[in-house]
Backbone of each chain as ProteinMPNN parsed JSONL, in Angstrom:
{"seq_chain_A": "MNIEELKKRYKDEWLLIKITKTDKQDRPIEGEVLLHSKNRDEIYEAQKNIKDYLYIAYSGEMPKKGFAVAFYG", "coords_chain_A": {"N_chain_A": [[84.702, 169.498, 138.752], [85.714, 172.753, 137.644], [86.289, 175.219, 140.201], [85.529, 177.922, 139.997], [83.657, 177.709, 137.924], [81.75, 176.233, 139.304], [80.853, 178.14, 141.051], [79.685, 180.017, 139.465], [77.648, 178.405, 138.421], [76.004, 178.016, 140.601], [74.96, 180.544, 141.525], [74.739, 183.186, 143.827], [74.48, 181.798, 146.194], [75.062, 179.821, 149.215], [77.784, 177.509, 149.303], [78.818, 174.1, 149.631], [81.646, 172.575, 149.078], [83.367, 169.767, 148.069], [86.678, 169.442, 147.805], [88.675, 168.478, 145.127], [90.886, 168.807, 143.7], [93.974, 170.62, 144.005], [96.092, 173.503, 143.928], [99.712, 174.226, 144.145], [99.784, 175.738, 146.332], [97.856, 174.799, 147.929], [95.347, 175.752, 147.238], [92.053, 175.455, 146.118], [91.119, 173.894, 143.095], [89.687, 172.308, 141.554], [86.393, 170.794, 142.202], [83.504, 169.151, 143.82], [80.057, 169.89, 144.159], [78.576, 169.38, 147.278], [76.479, 170.333, 148.677], [74.138, 172.982, 148.133], [72.859, 176.071, 149.035], [70.519, 178.657, 149.971], [70.564, 179.262, 152.614], [72.941, 179.679, 155.107], [73.263, 178.226, 157.489], [72.438, 175.695, 157.0], [74.481, 174.683, 155.52], [76.546, 174.821, 157.257], [75.723, 172.985, 159.094], [75.679, 170.641, 157.438], [78.453, 170.114, 156.876], [79.487, 169.126, 159.211], [80.231, 166.302, 159.977], [81.923, 165.448, 158.009], [84.887, 164.288, 156.668], [86.465, 165.062, 154.635], [88.499, 167.35, 152.577], [87.034, 170.397, 152.604], [85.408, 173.192, 151.085], [83.978, 176.197, 151.863], [81.889, 178.537, 150.826], [80.454, 181.672, 149.653], [78.601, 182.347, 146.892], [77.852, 184.776, 145.656], [78.087, 188.224, 144.831], [79.27, 190.977, 146.63], [77.397, 193.782, 147.198], [78.398, 197.06, 145.893], [77.409, 199.548, 146.42], [75.55, 201.15, 148.863], [75.945, 199.397, 150.896], [77.625, 198.55, 153.823], [80.133, 197.474, 156.042], [81.061, 196.588, 159.405], [83.255, 195.212, 161.411], [84.205, 193.315, 164.229], [86.319, 192.252, 167.018]], "CA_chain_A": [[84.483, 170.713, 137.878], [86.388, 174.017, 138.161], [85.588, 175.901, 141.353], [84.949, 179.156, 139.525], [82.479, 177.353, 137.251], [80.683, 175.869, 140.235], [80.244, 179.416, 141.7], [78.748, 180.567, 138.47], [76.409, 177.618, 138.258], [75.078, 178.148, 141.766], [75.064, 181.893, 141.875], [74.049, 183.851, 145.01], [74.112, 180.656, 147.232], [76.194, 179.176, 149.922], [78.184, 176.324, 148.681], [79.76, 173.205, 150.249], [82.352, 171.843, 147.901], [84.4, 168.805, 148.328], [87.831, 169.801, 146.907], [89.213, 167.18, 144.555], [92.204, 169.079, 143.08], [94.47, 171.902, 144.484], [97.424, 173.829, 143.344], [100.774, 174.018, 145.12], [99.512, 176.553, 147.56], [96.716, 174.013, 148.495], [94.122, 176.36, 146.853], [91.185, 174.477, 145.42], [91.075, 174.239, 141.567], [88.337, 171.636, 141.171], [85.658, 170.104, 143.397], [82.203, 168.761, 143.516], [79.142, 170.483, 145.119], [77.935, 168.406, 148.146], [75.311, 170.948, 148.908], [74.003, 174.418, 147.892], [71.644, 176.538, 149.775], [70.441, 180.155, 150.477], [70.595, 179.222, 154.096], [74.224, 179.285, 155.485], [73.326, 177.304, 158.516], [72.221, 174.313, 156.374], [75.899, 174.317, 154.863], [77.407, 174.539, 158.467], [75.258, 171.764, 159.666], [75.916, 169.516, 156.637], [79.808, 169.823, 156.873], [80.026, 168.681, 160.493], [80.699, 164.923, 160.087], [82.599, 165.084, 156.825], [86.416, 164.315, 156.957], [87.221, 165.481, 153.464], [88.832, 168.672, 152.518], [85.822, 171.079, 152.238], [85.482, 174.631, 150.749], [82.638, 176.853, 152.21], [81.956, 179.849, 150.183], [79.26, 182.177, 149.176], [78.888, 182.541, 145.391], [77.284, 185.987, 145.325], [78.931, 189.404, 144.877], [78.953, 191.983, 147.595], [76.872, 195.133, 146.635], [79.446, 198.061, 146.251], [76.808, 200.699, 146.989], [74.441, 200.973, 149.89], [76.254, 198.338, 151.831], [78.814, 198.774, 154.538], [80.547, 196.362, 157.074], [81.84, 196.91, 160.495], [83.535, 193.888, 162.188], [84.691, 193.423, 165.608], [86.906, 190.965, 167.426]], "C_chain_A": [[85.358, 171.892, 138.482], [85.659, 174.79, 139.181], [84.95, 177.153, 140.887], [83.597, 178.837, 138.678], [81.319, 176.914, 138.18], [80.049, 177.131, 140.899], [79.277, 180.13, 140.751], [77.48, 179.877, 138.289], [75.41, 177.783, 139.328], [75.172, 179.532, 142.298], [74.253, 182.349, 143.048], [73.603, 182.784, 146.033], [75.432, 180.378, 148.081], [76.545, 177.891, 149.324], [79.115, 175.481, 149.634], [80.398, 172.36, 149.187], [83.352, 171.08, 148.456], [85.503, 169.013, 147.27], [88.45, 168.478, 146.392], [90.623, 167.443, 143.953], [92.614, 170.438, 143.681], [95.857, 172.232, 143.779], [98.536, 173.724, 144.469], [100.652, 174.732, 146.347], [98.257, 175.969, 148.386], [95.451, 174.824, 148.277], [93.311, 175.422, 146.085], [91.178, 174.94, 143.945], [89.786, 173.576, 141.077], [87.737, 170.852, 142.498], [84.27, 169.675, 142.999], [81.284, 169.262, 144.649], [78.384, 169.469, 145.913], [76.59, 169.118, 148.511], [75.229, 172.546, 148.566], [72.719, 174.903, 148.407], [71.724, 178.144, 150.035], [70.653, 180.28, 151.945], [72.068, 178.818, 154.566], [74.201, 178.181, 156.555], [73.156, 175.878, 158.06], [73.776, 173.852, 155.951], [76.771, 174.016, 156.153], [77.154, 173.251, 159.068], [75.738, 170.359, 158.849], [77.519, 169.102, 156.658], [80.369, 169.056, 158.213], [80.648, 167.379, 160.591], [81.533, 164.524, 158.882], [84.201, 165.296, 157.02], [87.175, 164.924, 155.781], [87.645, 166.897, 153.538], [87.698, 169.568, 151.851], [86.095, 172.59, 151.997], [84.06, 175.137, 151.043], [82.674, 178.128, 151.698], [80.548, 180.392, 149.774], [79.544, 182.634, 147.746], [78.349, 184.036, 144.794], [78.336, 187.093, 145.325], [78.347, 190.42, 145.893], [78.553, 193.244, 146.848], [78.074, 196.236, 146.891], [78.753, 199.324, 146.708], [75.784, 200.327, 147.88], [74.732, 199.871, 150.765], [77.625, 198.587, 152.469], [78.984, 197.832, 155.699], [81.369, 196.952, 158.131], [81.954, 195.679, 161.401], [84.096, 194.298, 163.487], [85.46, 192.188, 165.95], [88.404, 191.271, 167.735]], "O_chain_A": [[85.648, 171.935, 139.677], [84.456, 175.005, 139.026], [83.855, 177.456, 141.359], [82.613, 179.574, 138.732], [80.14, 177.158, 137.921], [78.868, 177.145, 141.245], [78.268, 180.723, 141.131], [76.42, 180.458, 138.057], [74.199, 177.722, 139.12], [75.455, 179.688, 143.486], [73.124, 181.887, 143.216], [72.53, 182.861, 146.631], [76.578, 180.646, 147.72], [75.651, 177.193, 148.847], [80.007, 175.998, 150.305], [79.761, 171.555, 148.508], [84.164, 171.566, 149.243], [85.315, 168.805, 146.072], [88.695, 167.533, 147.142], [91.417, 166.531, 143.727], [91.768, 171.314, 143.861], [96.567, 171.41, 143.199], [98.295, 173.207, 145.56], [101.314, 174.419, 147.337], [97.748, 176.566, 149.334], [94.509, 174.641, 149.047], [93.896, 174.586, 145.395], [91.222, 176.124, 143.611], [88.966, 174.136, 140.35], [88.35, 170.439, 143.482], [83.916, 169.859, 141.834], [81.576, 169.135, 145.838], [77.596, 168.725, 145.328], [75.599, 168.398, 148.633], [76.212, 173.268, 148.737], [71.659, 174.292, 148.265], [72.768, 178.759, 150.256], [70.907, 181.377, 152.441], [72.396, 177.641, 154.41], [75.047, 177.287, 156.523], [73.682, 174.954, 158.68], [74.138, 172.684, 156.096], [77.601, 173.107, 156.147], [78.036, 172.504, 159.49], [76.072, 169.302, 159.385], [77.851, 167.929, 156.484], [81.464, 168.496, 158.265], [81.642, 167.305, 161.313], [81.834, 163.34, 158.737], [84.676, 166.34, 157.466], [88.354, 165.26, 155.891], [87.227, 167.618, 154.443], [87.473, 169.461, 150.646], [86.946, 173.173, 152.669], [83.077, 174.589, 150.547], [83.537, 178.884, 152.143], [79.604, 179.625, 149.584], [80.584, 183.223, 147.45], [78.454, 184.336, 143.605], [79.436, 186.851, 145.821], [77.143, 190.659, 145.976], [79.278, 193.718, 145.974], [78.641, 196.276, 147.983], [79.408, 200.15, 147.343], [75.159, 199.278, 147.718], [73.798, 199.377, 151.397], [78.627, 198.801, 151.787], [77.983, 197.429, 156.291], [82.282, 197.731, 157.858], [81.007, 195.193, 162.021], [84.405, 195.456, 163.769], [85.312, 191.164, 165.284], [89.155, 190.369, 168.105]]}, "seq_chain_B": "MAKINFDPQSPVIAVDITLESEGGIKRRIRVALDTGATYTMIPWEIAEALGYKPEMSKEKVTLITASGVETAPLIEIKKIKFLGEGVDNAPVVCHDLPPKGYVTGLLGSSFLRHFKITMDYPKGIFEISRE", "coords_chain_B": {"N_chain_B": [[107.372, 185.941, 148.301], [103.765, 186.461, 148.305], [101.016, 187.455, 146.518], [97.746, 189.001, 146.106], [95.155, 190.323, 144.062], [92.694, 192.742, 144.751], [89.405, 194.323, 144.873], [89.346, 197.605, 145.177], [87.08, 199.105, 145.626], [85.312, 197.398, 146.754], [83.276, 196.661, 149.596], [84.263, 194.939, 151.526], [87.4, 193.175, 151.912], [87.632, 190.178, 150.794], [89.03, 187.012, 151.536], [90.361, 183.721, 151.089], [91.024, 181.276, 153.389], [92.752, 178.426, 154.708], [92.028, 175.99, 157.116], [93.533, 173.753, 159.353], [93.399, 170.742, 161.224], [94.748, 168.823, 164.034], [93.838, 166.14, 163.603], [93.986, 165.981, 160.8], [91.885, 167.075, 159.313], [90.634, 169.315, 157.073], [89.407, 172.682, 156.424], [88.318, 175.065, 154.211], [87.682, 178.378, 154.161], [85.898, 181.487, 153.54], [86.942, 184.602, 154.419], [87.073, 187.899, 155.912], [89.637, 190.145, 155.376], [91.12, 191.671, 157.921], [92.902, 193.883, 159.268], [92.554, 195.386, 161.527], [91.298, 193.783, 163.484], [91.677, 192.108, 166.36], [91.967, 189.223, 166.669], [91.884, 186.237, 164.709], [88.833, 185.096, 163.341], [86.528, 182.45, 163.43], [83.813, 180.401, 162.281], [81.838, 178.837, 164.879], [80.754, 176.257, 164.33], [82.484, 175.378, 162.32], [84.889, 174.995, 163.688], [84.151, 173.017, 165.372], [83.818, 170.887, 163.448], [86.394, 170.575, 162.746], [87.325, 169.266, 164.904], [87.63, 170.386, 167.318], [86.658, 171.561, 170.49], [84.968, 174.194, 171.219], [83.384, 174.944, 173.479], [84.565, 173.956, 175.554], [86.777, 175.354, 176.016], [89.068, 177.094, 178.072], [89.973, 179.554, 177.935], [88.583, 182.831, 177.157], [87.461, 185.418, 175.167], [86.518, 188.991, 175.216], [84.062, 190.405, 173.209], [83.325, 193.353, 171.707], [80.444, 194.46, 170.538], [77.862, 195.888, 168.228], [75.605, 195.426, 169.455], [76.043, 194.996, 172.02], [78.079, 193.638, 174.742], [79.905, 190.513, 174.297], [80.967, 187.318, 175.202], [83.472, 184.994, 173.922], [84.803, 181.786, 172.929], [88.392, 181.214, 172.916], [90.538, 179.4, 170.94], [93.231, 177.121, 169.908], [94.125, 176.526, 166.714], [95.632, 174.071, 164.695], [96.905, 174.669, 162.295], [96.843, 177.523, 160.176], [96.456, 178.487, 156.967], [97.318, 180.895, 154.407], [97.511, 182.013, 151.241], [99.708, 180.439, 150.729], [101.294, 180.8, 152.923], [101.888, 179.988, 156.29], [100.713, 179.584, 159.745], [101.389, 178.116, 162.679], [99.685, 176.489, 165.409], [97.705, 178.378, 165.786], [96.026, 181.097, 167.358], [92.509, 181.308, 167.518], [89.22, 183.072, 167.604], [86.123, 181.724, 168.261], [83.208, 182.223, 166.808], [80.091, 183.328, 165.396], [79.619, 185.172, 162.503], [77.165, 187.415, 161.201], [74.881, 186.065, 158.646], [74.455, 187.632, 156.519], [76.815, 188.919, 155.863], [78.559, 188.057, 153.97], [80.937, 186.712, 154.209], [82.617, 184.34, 156.262], [84.137, 184.671, 158.571], [86.908, 186.32, 160.114], [90.241, 187.361, 159.108], [92.623, 188.141, 161.134], [94.833, 190.19, 163.274], [96.16, 188.419, 164.802], [96.992, 186.376, 163.174], [98.193, 187.888, 160.953], [100.294, 189.312, 162.052], [102.589, 187.812, 162.078], [103.783, 188.351, 159.682], [105.306, 190.392, 156.935], [103.32, 192.629, 155.672], [101.848, 194.353, 152.861], [99.692, 196.938, 151.465], [98.363, 198.16, 148.747], [96.074, 200.283, 148.062], [95.127, 202.034, 145.989], [95.905, 200.514, 143.511], [94.862, 198.081, 144.238], [96.227, 195.884, 145.364], [97.466, 193.279, 147.522], [100.007, 192.261, 149.423], [102.015, 189.597, 150.872], [104.481, 188.362, 152.949], [107.264, 186.516, 154.595], [109.519, 188.011, 156.754]], "CA_chain_B": [[106.194, 186.8, 148.568], [102.575, 186.205, 147.456], [100.074, 188.66, 146.283], [96.454, 188.915, 145.479], [94.526, 191.466, 143.662], [91.462, 193.046, 145.358], [88.616, 195.456, 144.341], [89.401, 198.68, 146.215], [85.602, 199.604, 145.806], [84.52, 196.429, 147.514], [83.092, 197.055, 151.115], [85.047, 193.986, 152.368], [88.396, 192.455, 151.195], [87.335, 188.78, 151.187], [90.078, 186.08, 151.163], [90.126, 182.391, 151.495], [92.091, 180.616, 154.282], [92.648, 176.979, 155.042], [92.248, 175.688, 158.506], [94.036, 172.348, 159.528], [93.406, 170.311, 162.58], [95.61, 167.757, 164.398], [93.451, 164.986, 162.873], [94.131, 166.1, 159.382], [90.741, 167.482, 158.648], [90.82, 170.725, 156.543], [88.263, 173.36, 155.821], [88.772, 176.34, 153.54], [86.531, 179.315, 154.328], [86.043, 182.896, 153.019], [86.885, 185.54, 155.576], [87.396, 189.357, 155.623], [90.954, 190.581, 155.682], [90.799, 192.814, 158.951], [94.073, 194.321, 160.097], [92.105, 195.971, 162.87], [90.844, 192.789, 164.412], [92.833, 191.487, 167.253], [92.127, 187.755, 166.467], [91.269, 185.655, 163.55], [87.623, 184.582, 163.916], [86.015, 181.343, 162.632], [82.555, 179.92, 162.811], [81.827, 177.718, 165.791], [80.624, 174.87, 163.724], [83.787, 174.978, 161.67], [85.831, 174.603, 164.718], [83.704, 171.627, 165.825], [83.985, 169.994, 162.345], [87.751, 170.268, 162.786], [87.592, 168.276, 166.103], [87.827, 171.179, 168.54], [85.443, 171.798, 171.424], [85.017, 175.54, 171.824], [82.771, 175.101, 174.68], [85.488, 173.355, 176.62], [87.925, 176.22, 176.149], [89.124, 177.903, 179.322], [90.208, 181.026, 177.449], [87.515, 183.494, 176.523], [87.682, 186.88, 174.943], [85.329, 189.77, 175.11], [83.738, 191.034, 171.929], [82.411, 194.539, 171.762], [79.599, 194.508, 169.286], [76.949, 196.95, 168.322], [74.448, 195.096, 170.315], [76.496, 194.809, 173.401], [79.295, 192.916, 174.988], [79.653, 189.11, 174.385], [82.373, 186.571, 175.357], [83.672, 183.966, 172.94], [85.922, 181.003, 173.261], [89.485, 181.246, 172.118], [91.09, 178.123, 170.85], [94.376, 177.129, 169.078], [94.116, 175.747, 165.48], [96.951, 173.495, 164.431], [97.528, 175.513, 161.306], [96.093, 178.378, 159.275], [97.237, 178.831, 155.727], [96.886, 181.825, 153.549], [98.433, 182.379, 150.146], [100.811, 179.64, 150.891], [102.01, 181.091, 154.121], [101.211, 179.282, 157.429], [100.933, 179.884, 161.036], [101.077, 176.903, 163.501], [99.081, 176.786, 166.73], [97.195, 179.763, 165.601], [94.793, 181.414, 168.069], [91.317, 181.886, 166.688], [88.025, 183.178, 168.366], [84.924, 181.016, 167.738], [82.012, 183.269, 166.822], [79.505, 183.39, 164.123], [79.31, 186.433, 161.972], [75.774, 187.485, 160.614], [74.995, 185.44, 157.387], [74.615, 188.63, 155.233], [78.17, 189.507, 155.818], [79.212, 187.376, 152.749], [82.168, 186.039, 154.745], [82.256, 183.504, 157.418], [85.074, 184.919, 159.614], [88.03, 187.368, 160.0], [91.623, 187.195, 159.251], [93.046, 189.277, 162.004], [96.243, 190.443, 163.631], [96.874, 187.192, 165.525], [97.783, 185.767, 162.025], [98.891, 188.812, 160.165], [101.464, 189.87, 162.747], [103.692, 186.977, 161.595], [104.318, 188.598, 158.363], [105.4, 191.632, 156.367], [102.119, 192.836, 154.636], [101.719, 195.697, 152.284], [98.481, 197.066, 150.765], [98.252, 199.21, 147.687], [94.678, 200.43, 147.76], [94.741, 202.49, 144.66], [95.992, 199.507, 142.569], [94.134, 196.875, 144.693], [97.225, 194.797, 145.587], [97.85, 192.911, 148.771], [101.202, 191.395, 149.337], [102.325, 189.03, 152.122], [105.876, 187.673, 152.936], [107.993, 186.323, 155.789], [110.6, 188.889, 156.729]], "C_chain_B": [[105.037, 186.412, 147.69], [101.757, 187.261, 147.416], [98.733, 188.294, 145.868], [96.018, 190.406, 145.038], [93.072, 191.548, 144.279], [90.787, 194.23, 144.732], [88.682, 196.565, 145.412], [88.019, 199.31, 146.54], [84.856, 198.565, 146.648], [84.438, 196.933, 148.925], [83.895, 196.134, 152.14], [86.2, 193.368, 151.386], [88.266, 190.977, 151.669], [88.454, 187.879, 150.617], [89.692, 184.727, 151.636], [91.326, 181.931, 152.311], [91.721, 179.155, 154.492], [92.941, 176.695, 156.549], [92.585, 174.101, 158.638], [93.919, 171.898, 160.953], [94.461, 169.217, 162.858], [95.214, 166.402, 163.71], [93.406, 165.007, 161.355], [92.95, 166.597, 158.706], [90.982, 169.035, 158.316], [89.567, 171.32, 156.053], [88.812, 174.703, 155.354], [87.476, 177.247, 153.568], [86.856, 180.69, 153.831], [85.9, 183.792, 154.245], [87.351, 186.944, 155.139], [88.808, 189.502, 156.235], [90.81, 191.822, 156.675], [91.978, 193.052, 159.775], [93.678, 194.937, 161.511], [91.493, 195.079, 163.851], [91.937, 192.209, 165.137], [93.052, 189.983, 166.833], [91.442, 187.391, 165.05], [89.96, 185.02, 164.161], [86.98, 183.518, 162.974], [84.634, 180.944, 163.186], [82.61, 178.802, 163.833], [81.756, 176.345, 165.202], [81.753, 174.338, 162.847], [84.75, 174.412, 162.536], [85.479, 173.117, 165.173], [83.96, 170.453, 164.73], [85.522, 169.585, 162.333], [88.204, 169.439, 163.965], [87.741, 169.002, 167.247], [86.488, 171.361, 169.285], [85.664, 173.143, 171.994], [84.489, 175.719, 173.107], [83.513, 174.742, 175.949], [86.671, 174.377, 176.918], [87.928, 177.037, 177.393], [89.427, 179.365, 179.103], [88.924, 181.603, 176.803], [88.017, 184.849, 176.245], [86.384, 187.704, 174.896], [85.172, 190.544, 173.884], [82.886, 192.273, 172.256], [81.699, 194.638, 170.507], [78.656, 195.737, 169.31], [75.796, 196.69, 169.132], [74.732, 194.868, 171.723], [77.717, 194.111, 173.601], [78.939, 191.432, 175.006], [81.119, 188.536, 174.705], [82.303, 185.395, 174.315], [84.854, 183.122, 173.185], [87.152, 181.36, 172.385], [90.144, 179.816, 172.16], [92.356, 178.228, 169.933], [94.058, 176.086, 167.973], [95.456, 175.232, 165.096], [97.612, 174.313, 163.319], [96.527, 176.373, 160.484], [96.962, 178.719, 158.171], [96.476, 179.876, 154.842], [97.871, 182.348, 152.468], [99.815, 181.695, 150.252], [101.687, 179.722, 152.066], [101.129, 180.566, 155.297], [101.487, 179.798, 158.723], [100.497, 178.663, 161.86], [100.493, 177.329, 164.853], [98.49, 178.149, 166.733], [95.983, 180.067, 166.505], [93.636, 181.841, 167.29], [90.134, 181.964, 167.842], [86.881, 182.318, 167.564], [83.774, 181.801, 167.858], [81.53, 183.412, 165.44], [79.16, 184.802, 163.674], [77.927, 186.376, 161.304], [75.901, 186.844, 159.134], [75.054, 186.476, 156.227], [75.794, 189.316, 155.179], [79.056, 189.033, 154.63], [80.493, 186.641, 153.074], [81.762, 185.317, 155.941], [83.106, 183.843, 158.768], [85.961, 186.151, 159.329], [89.305, 186.883, 160.008], [92.301, 188.323, 159.858], [94.529, 189.344, 162.324], [96.991, 189.202, 164.156], [97.518, 186.308, 164.362], [98.673, 186.701, 161.298], [100.25, 189.37, 160.781], [102.654, 189.056, 162.521], [104.387, 187.406, 160.441], [104.465, 189.968, 158.049], [104.135, 191.708, 155.376], [102.184, 194.256, 154.196], [100.407, 195.641, 151.367], [98.627, 198.28, 149.853], [96.798, 199.328, 147.328], [94.379, 200.943, 146.416], [94.757, 201.38, 143.498], [95.308, 198.173, 142.994], [95.116, 195.771, 144.774], [97.55, 194.59, 146.982], [98.993, 191.941, 148.666], [101.613, 190.891, 150.812], [103.581, 188.357, 151.982], [106.34, 187.522, 154.291], [109.124, 187.446, 155.557], [111.822, 188.435, 156.114]], "O_chain_B": [[105.211, 186.077, 146.519], [101.796, 188.046, 148.363], [98.599, 187.234, 145.257], [96.444, 191.439, 145.555], [92.347, 190.553, 144.313], [91.449, 195.071, 144.124], [88.082, 196.408, 146.476], [87.834, 199.948, 147.577], [83.814, 198.898, 147.211], [85.376, 197.552, 149.429], [84.142, 196.455, 153.303], [85.939, 193.101, 150.213], [88.712, 190.599, 152.752], [88.791, 187.943, 149.435], [88.808, 184.575, 152.479], [92.48, 182.175, 151.956], [90.56, 178.747, 154.455], [93.95, 177.116, 157.114], [91.896, 173.283, 158.029], [94.323, 172.644, 161.845], [95.033, 168.723, 161.886], [96.079, 165.63, 163.295], [92.833, 164.116, 160.728], [92.969, 166.558, 157.475], [91.434, 169.84, 159.131], [88.753, 170.679, 155.388], [89.631, 175.352, 156.005], [86.405, 176.893, 153.075], [88.035, 181.023, 153.712], [84.914, 183.752, 154.981], [87.963, 187.097, 154.082], [89.114, 189.082, 157.35], [90.406, 192.899, 156.235], [92.096, 192.509, 160.873], [94.451, 194.943, 162.469], [91.175, 195.507, 164.961], [92.99, 191.862, 164.603], [94.192, 189.548, 166.669], [90.649, 188.103, 164.433], [89.959, 184.503, 165.278], [86.93, 183.761, 161.769], [84.334, 181.122, 164.367], [83.395, 177.871, 163.649], [82.53, 175.435, 165.5], [81.962, 173.141, 162.652], [85.405, 173.426, 162.195], [86.308, 172.218, 165.315], [84.251, 169.301, 165.052], [85.884, 168.464, 161.977], [89.341, 168.969, 164.009], [87.989, 168.367, 168.271], [85.395, 171.309, 168.722], [86.351, 173.34, 172.996], [85.0, 176.54, 173.869], [83.215, 175.095, 177.09], [87.406, 174.255, 177.897], [86.907, 177.623, 177.756], [89.182, 180.242, 179.931], [88.271, 180.933, 176.004], [88.869, 185.388, 176.951], [85.311, 187.189, 174.583], [86.073, 191.298, 173.518], [81.888, 192.213, 172.974], [82.309, 194.886, 169.467], [78.649, 196.512, 170.266], [75.05, 197.601, 169.489], [73.853, 194.589, 172.539], [78.446, 193.965, 172.62], [77.921, 191.033, 175.572], [82.176, 189.138, 174.515], [81.236, 184.92, 173.927], [85.878, 183.65, 173.62], [86.98, 181.764, 171.235], [90.273, 179.171, 173.2], [92.557, 179.245, 169.27], [93.765, 174.927, 168.266], [96.41, 176.005, 165.187], [98.801, 174.615, 163.421], [95.442, 175.89, 160.159], [98.085, 179.188, 158.36], [95.278, 179.784, 154.577], [98.873, 183.004, 152.749], [100.868, 182.249, 149.935], [102.629, 178.954, 152.266], [99.902, 180.668, 155.312], [102.508, 180.473, 158.856], [99.352, 178.224, 161.749], [100.791, 178.412, 165.357], [98.766, 178.969, 167.609], [94.988, 179.348, 166.423], [93.779, 182.708, 166.428], [90.057, 181.169, 168.78], [86.832, 182.304, 166.334], [83.338, 182.064, 168.979], [82.272, 183.579, 164.471], [78.484, 185.54, 164.39], [77.555, 185.29, 160.858], [76.913, 187.067, 158.471], [75.606, 186.23, 155.155], [75.858, 190.317, 154.466], [80.135, 189.565, 154.37], [81.058, 185.991, 152.195], [80.74, 185.592, 156.569], [82.804, 183.366, 159.862], [85.724, 186.9, 158.382], [89.599, 186.016, 160.831], [92.547, 189.349, 159.224], [95.353, 188.651, 161.728], [98.192, 188.998, 163.981], [98.486, 185.589, 164.608], [99.826, 186.361, 161.032], [101.156, 189.81, 160.074], [103.747, 189.57, 162.759], [105.487, 186.929, 160.162], [103.866, 190.794, 158.738], [103.995, 190.934, 154.429], [102.494, 195.191, 154.934], [100.066, 194.666, 150.697], [99.02, 199.349, 150.319], [96.298, 198.625, 146.449], [93.507, 200.417, 145.724], [93.847, 201.297, 142.674], [95.199, 197.253, 142.184], [94.813, 194.707, 144.235], [97.892, 195.552, 147.67], [98.954, 190.953, 147.933], [101.557, 191.638, 151.789], [103.803, 187.766, 150.925], [105.911, 188.284, 155.157], [109.564, 187.744, 154.446], [112.803, 189.177, 156.068]]}, "name": "protein", "num_of_chains": 2, "seq": "MNIEELKKRYKDEWLLIKITKTDKQDRPIEGEVLLHSKNRDEIYEAQKNIKDYLYIAYSGEMPKKGFAVAFYGMAKINFDPQSPVIAVDITLESEGGIKRRIRVALDTGATYTMIPWEIAEALGYKPEMSKEKVTLITASGVETAPLIEIKKIKFLGEGVDNAPVVCHDLPPKGYVTGLLGSSFLRHFKITMDYPKGIFEISRE"}
């Protein structure tokens, strides 16, 4: 299934997607959801021993107001 | 040259990168484009899934955070790809960002310094190319 459709289907969740089709730049076009969860750590744990090309993403949108980010590193 | 459109109103410019290991394992993760970050940062467990052992790294970096000073391992990933451009033997810091950050890591200067990058904030356009 199309990656963007998967994100809409499992909105506001962390997704672990097995990529089944990519474009010339190796960007995922299609895939299948192996796991979806509100808990990111579950996704991290589940991907540990899988050798396939996996995409890990959050399907929600960042709030534009009342939310600020400061990173470090 | 490759380009992406981003929302100038968004609190974070989130982009997807692909990480590749020597063993051919690949992970694609969403990270924040952060020209102010010294290093690209990836989650510890993603590094492990790629076959790396962050805890064995002899190189450490100091992270200055809001809650204090931490150290984190620095490792070399076989390849990082972004918008069709790649960097081999790319240094990355292994450290987990808080879950509510919507991204799993940072794309920092250790990757970006290899390219010519331009950002048009009013139009929301980011471009990257080799010189």
